[in-house]
Backbone as JSON, one array per atom type, in Angstrom:
{
  "sequence": "XXXXXXXXXXXXXXXXXXXXXXXXXXXXXXXXXXXXXXXXXXXXXXXXXXXXXXXXXXXXXXXXXXXXXXXXXXXXXXXXXXXXXXXXX",
  "N": [[-29.33, -12.1, 38.17], [-27.76, -13.59, 40.56], [-25.6, -12.02, 43.17], [-21.9, -12.47, 43.79], [-20.73, -14.77, 46.27], [-19.7, -14.16, 49.8], [-16.09, -13.58, 50.11], [-14.27, -15.68, 51.04], [-16.11, -19.46, 51.04], [-15.78, -22.2, 52.13], [-16.18, -23.32, 54.23], [-19.97, -24.4, 55.21], [-23.46, -24.73, 56.04], [-25.81, -26.48, 55.24], [-29.33, -26.07, 54.54], [-32.91, -26.23, 54.47], [-36.36, -25.52, 54.96], [-37.56, -23.4, 56.46], [-39.37, -21.7, 56.46], [-40.01, -18.91, 57.45], [-39.87, -18.15, 60.26], [-38.25, -16.18, 62.51], [-37.55, -17.23, 65.26], [-36.15, -19.88, 64.1], [-34.09, -18.89, 63.8], [-33.1, -17.34, 64.36], [-32.71, -18.91, 67.52], [-31.53, -21.77, 65.97], [-30.76, -21.96, 64.31], [-28.62, -20.27, 63.35], [-27.03, -20.56, 65.27], [-25.29, -23.06, 64.57], [-24.22, -22.29, 63.13], [-22.64, -21.12, 64.47], [-21.43, -23.05, 65.81], [-20.3, -24.72, 64.34], [-17.95, -23.38, 62.92], [-19.27, -22.01, 60.42], [-19.46, -19.7, 56.72], [-21.0, -19.92, 55.93], [-24.54, -19.45, 54.67], [-26.2, -21.71, 53.26], [-29.87, -22.32, 52.14], [-32.32, -23.96, 51.5], [-34.42, -24.0, 49.45], [-38.66, -23.1, 50.83], [-38.14, -20.83, 52.04], [-39.6, -18.49, 53.23], [-39.98, -16.51, 52.2], [-41.99, -13.03, 51.7], [-41.18, -10.48, 51.24], [-43.23, -8.65, 50.44], [-45.02, -8.42, 52.55], [-46.44, -6.49, 55.44], [-45.35, -7.87, 57.55], [-43.75, -9.94, 56.46], [-41.51, -8.06, 55.69], [-40.46, -6.93, 57.64], [-39.79, -9.74, 58.9], [-37.57, -10.2, 57.43], [-35.79, -8.1, 57.75], [-35.08, -8.09, 60.28], [-33.76, -10.86, 60.33], [-31.56, -9.9, 58.87], [-30.26, -7.77, 60.39], [-29.26, -10.55, 62.5], [-28.16, -12.2, 60.37], [-25.95, -10.17, 60.15], [-25.02, -8.69, 62.41], [-23.8, -11.41, 63.68], [-21.76, -12.19, 61.25], [-22.37, -13.74, 59.31], [-23.39, -15.46, 55.89], [-26.04, -15.32, 53.85], [-28.0, -17.4, 51.36], [-30.74, -19.28, 49.3], [-32.36, -21.33, 47.68], [-35.26, -20.49, 45.81], [-39.0, -22.06, 47.18], [-42.17, -23.59, 47.38], [-43.4, -22.55, 48.96], [-42.43, -19.04, 49.04], [-42.99, -15.86, 48.19], [-42.99, -15.87, 45.21], [-44.08, -14.23, 42.54], [-42.67, -11.07, 44.25], [-40.01, -12.41, 44.11], [-38.95, -12.48, 41.8], [-38.83, -10.23, 40.31]],
  "CA": [[-27.85, -13.14, 38.4], [-27.29, -13.38, 42.25], [-24.07, -11.54, 43.62], [-20.76, -13.84, 44.68], [-20.28, -15.03, 48.1], [-19.02, -12.55, 50.36], [-14.59, -14.45, 51.1], [-13.41, -17.91, 49.99], [-16.42, -19.62, 51.58], [-14.95, -22.92, 52.72], [-17.2, -24.12, 55.12], [-20.95, -24.21, 54.61], [-24.51, -25.31, 56.13], [-27.04, -26.57, 53.91], [-30.32, -25.98, 55.53], [-34.11, -26.02, 53.89], [-37.57, -24.89, 54.94], [-37.67, -22.2, 57.66], [-41.27, -20.44, 55.99], [-40.49, -17.46, 57.88], [-39.64, -18.73, 61.1], [-36.73, -15.52, 62.66], [-37.27, -17.93, 66.48], [-35.23, -21.29, 64.53], [-33.25, -18.8, 63.1], [-31.4, -16.94, 65.82], [-32.24, -19.98, 68.53], [-31.18, -22.97, 66.25], [-29.84, -22.43, 62.72], [-27.07, -19.3, 63.64], [-25.88, -21.13, 66.65], [-25.02, -24.13, 64.68], [-23.38, -22.54, 62.39], [-21.35, -20.35, 65.22], [-20.49, -23.67, 66.35], [-19.63, -25.86, 63.38], [-17.54, -22.52, 61.81], [-19.01, -22.07, 59.13], [-18.48, -18.77, 56.64], [-23.0, -18.93, 55.89], [-25.63, -21.52, 55.2], [-27.49, -22.14, 52.02], [-30.95, -22.63, 52.27], [-32.97, -25.15, 49.77], [-37.03, -24.27, 49.95], [-39.04, -22.75, 51.82], [-37.0, -19.9, 53.3], [-40.38, -17.85, 53.54], [-39.68, -14.79, 51.34], [-42.45, -12.53, 51.47], [-40.87, -8.45, 51.23], [-44.27, -6.85, 50.19], [-46.06, -8.09, 53.39], [-45.35, -5.91, 56.72], [-45.07, -9.37, 58.93], [-42.34, -10.49, 55.82], [-40.41, -7.33, 55.17], [-40.05, -6.84, 58.98], [-38.34, -10.74, 59.21], [-36.15, -10.51, 55.98], [-34.93, -7.44, 57.94], [-34.91, -8.96, 61.1], [-33.03, -11.39, 59.51], [-30.13, -8.99, 58.02], [-29.33, -7.6, 60.82], [-28.9, -11.13, 63.32], [-26.78, -12.31, 60.15], [-24.82, -9.59, 60.51], [-23.73, -9.44, 63.81], [-22.77, -12.85, 63.79], [-20.43, -12.13, 60.38], [-22.53, -14.56, 58.31], [-24.47, -14.57, 55.11], [-26.85, -16.45, 53.77], [-28.59, -17.93, 49.87], [-31.37, -19.3, 48.87], [-32.95, -21.51, 46.49], [-37.16, -21.03, 45.88], [-39.5, -23.12, 46.91], [-43.12, -23.51, 47.38], [-43.46, -20.68, 50.12], [-42.57, -18.15, 48.87], [-43.2, -14.78, 46.73], [-42.54, -15.65, 43.25], [-43.8, -11.98, 42.13], [-41.68, -10.63, 44.45], [-38.48, -12.96, 43.94], [-39.23, -12.59, 40.05], [-38.74, -8.77, 39.96]],
  "C": [[-28.06, -12.94, 40.4], [-25.68, -13.05, 42.5], [-22.71, -12.67, 44.22], [-20.79, -13.89, 45.71], [-19.82, -14.05, 48.36], [-17.05, -13.75, 50.83], [-14.68, -14.83, 50.0], [-14.25, -18.73, 50.55], [-16.1, -21.2, 51.8], [-16.16, -23.98, 53.21], [-19.24, -23.56, 55.18], [-22.36, -24.65, 55.57], [-25.34, -24.87, 55.13], [-28.39, -26.3, 55.08], [-31.7, -25.8, 54.68], [-35.64, -25.75, 55.13], [-38.05, -24.54, 56.67], [-39.15, -21.36, 57.81], [-40.82, -20.02, 56.73], [-39.99, -17.95, 59.24], [-38.34, -18.0, 61.9], [-36.77, -16.53, 64.41], [-36.0, -19.0, 65.77], [-34.21, -19.99, 64.1], [-31.75, -18.21, 64.19], [-31.21, -17.68, 66.82], [-31.05, -21.23, 67.72], [-30.52, -22.51, 64.96], [-28.19, -21.55, 62.48], [-26.19, -19.76, 65.35], [-25.0, -22.72, 66.34], [-24.12, -23.92, 64.48], [-21.85, -21.8, 62.77], [-20.46, -21.83, 65.29], [-19.94, -24.93, 65.59], [-18.63, -24.6, 62.54], [-17.84, -22.18, 60.55], [-19.56, -20.83, 58.66], [-20.29, -18.6, 55.88], [-23.19, -19.99, 55.46], [-26.91, -20.75, 53.42], [-28.42, -22.7, 52.21], [-32.03, -23.25, 51.57], [-34.59, -25.13, 50.19], [-37.11, -23.71, 50.77], [-38.7, -21.99, 53.05], [-38.26, -18.69, 53.97], [-40.05, -16.33, 52.42], [-41.04, -13.52, 50.83], [-42.07, -11.35, 51.81], [-42.06, -8.0, 51.28], [-45.24, -7.03, 51.09], [-45.43, -7.46, 54.73], [-44.2, -7.34, 57.74], [-43.54, -9.95, 57.26], [-41.27, -9.33, 55.82], [-40.13, -7.04, 56.84], [-39.28, -8.68, 59.44], [-37.24, -10.73, 59.08], [-35.62, -8.96, 57.3], [-34.13, -7.51, 59.07], [-33.65, -9.89, 61.41], [-30.83, -11.1, 59.51], [-29.29, -9.05, 58.96], [-29.08, -8.61, 61.46], [-27.42, -11.47, 62.06], [-25.35, -11.77, 60.56], [-24.16, -9.14, 61.79], [-22.88, -10.43, 63.74], [-22.06, -12.63, 62.68], [-21.06, -13.0, 59.43], [-23.76, -14.16, 57.26], [-25.67, -16.24, 54.89], [-27.79, -16.52, 52.09], [-29.23, -18.82, 50.57], [-31.78, -20.21, 47.52], [-35.01, -21.56, 47.29], [-37.77, -21.55, 45.71], [-40.54, -22.43, 47.4], [-44.21, -22.48, 48.91], [-43.08, -19.57, 50.46], [-43.62, -16.69, 47.82], [-42.27, -14.63, 46.12], [-42.6, -14.75, 42.43], [-42.27, -11.63, 42.69], [-40.33, -10.96, 43.97], [-38.65, -11.9, 42.0], [-39.17, -10.57, 39.92], [-37.58, -7.88, 41.07]]
}
């Protein structure tokens, strides 16, 4: 079970299919979150979670840093472009 969302989110951005694209997060998605003053982002599938690969771990670490610097969070539903074995561990 996932941890509860921080605070009491009243505004969220709902999006999908980032496929591990950090540029899209930092240049499109996070600026949109700031513009619309959302508390966090709900990613609906194809987030790009591949934590057992070097590129995947680098992506997750860089995205965590960008989200923390922005004061926002992200939760995601897995899609077909995730490492499901790693997610279930």
